[in-house]
C-alpha positions as CSV (number, residue, x, y, z in Angstrom):
1,M,0.0,0.0,0.0
2,K,1.5,3.3,-1.1
3,N,1.1,6.4,1.0
4,D,-0.8,9.0,-1.0
5,N,0.5,11.8,1.1
6,S,4.2,11.3,0.2
7,L,4.2,14.1,-2.3
8,I,2.7,16.6,0.2
9,I,5.1,15.4,2.9
10,N,8.1,15.7,0.6
11,L,7.0,19.1,-0.5
12,N,6.6,20.3,3.1
13,M,10.0,18.8,4.1
14,G,11.6,20.6,1.1
15,G,10.0,23.9,2.1
16,A,11.2,23.5,5.7
17,A,14.7,22.8,4.5
18,V,14.7,25.8,2.2
19,A,13.4,28.0,5.1
20,Y,16.3,26.7,7.3
21,V,18.9,27.4,4.6
22,L,17.5,30.9,4.0
23,L,17.4,31.6,7.8
24,G,21.0,30.4,8.1
25,I,22.1,32.6,5.2
26,S,20.3,35.5,6.7
27,L,21.9,35.0,10.1
28,W,25.3,34.5,8.6
29,L,25.2,37.6,6.4
30,S,23.7,40.0,9.0
31,T,26.8,41.8,10.2
32,E,25.1,44.2,12.6
33,V,23.7,41.4,14.8
34,P,26.1,40.0,17.4
35,L,27.0,36.3,17.3
36,A,25.4,35.7,20.7
37,T,22.1,37.0,19.3
38,K,22.4,34.8,16.2
39,G,23.0,31.8,18.4
40,Y,20.0,32.6,20.5
41,W,17.8,32.9,17.4
42,A,19.1,29.7,16.0
43,M,18.4,27.9,19.3
44,G,14.9,29.3,19.4
45,V,14.2,28.1,15.9
46,L,15.5,24.6,16.7
47,L,13.5,24.3,19.9
48,L,10.4,25.5,18.1
49,T,10.9,22.9,15.5
50,I,11.3,20.1,18.1
51,S,8.2,21.4,19.9
52,L,6.1,21.4,16.7
53,I,7.2,17.8,15.8
54,N,6.2,16.7,19.3
55,V,2.8,18.4,19.1
56,V,2.1,16.7,15.8
57,K,3.3,13.3,17.0
58,Y,1.2,13.4,20.2
59,R,-1.9,14.6,18.3
60,M,-1.4,11.8,15.8
61,D,-1.0,9.3,18.7
62,A,-4.2,10.6,20.4
63,K,-6.1,10.2,17.1
64,L,-4.9,6.7,16.6
65,H,-5.8,5.8,20.1
66,D,-9.3,7.2,19.6
67,D,-9.7,5.3,16.4
68,R,-8.6,2.1,18.1
69,I,-11.1,2.6,20.9
70,R,-13.9,3.3,18.3
71,L,-13.0,0.1,16.4
72,I,-13.1,-1.9,19.6
73,E,-16.5,-0.5,20.5
74,D,-17.8,-1.1,17.0
75,A,-16.7,-4.7,17.2
76,K,-18.3,-5.1,20.6
77,N,-21.6,-3.7,19.3
78,E,-21.5,-6.0,16.3
79,R,-21.0,-9.0,18.5
80,M,-23.8,-8.0,20.8
81,L,-26.1,-7.5,17.9
82,A,-25.1,-10.8,16.4
83,E,-25.8,-12.6,19.7
84,F,-29.2,-10.8,20.1
85,V,-30.3,-11.8,16.6
86,G,-29.0,-15.3,17.1
87,D,-31.1,-15.8,20.2
88,K,-34.3,-14.9,18.4
89,K,-33.9,-17.7,15.8
């Protein structure tokens, strides 16, 4: 089974890579900003990226958990209906 979202994922990863490269070039070429400030900005961008990855991961995990619970409840309801219908016959 091929993932249909691979093109969108690759496009987003490419866009993020280009944004990081452009940010790096901007920080490198800005002469009036001290090096300590550049490092602080770079750390902020890196930590923001890690935080966003974690948010997406935990939201996806929560959605998968909810889907799994829903499937279990659907299977339980199907079994109960099958037992109810089977008792009538």
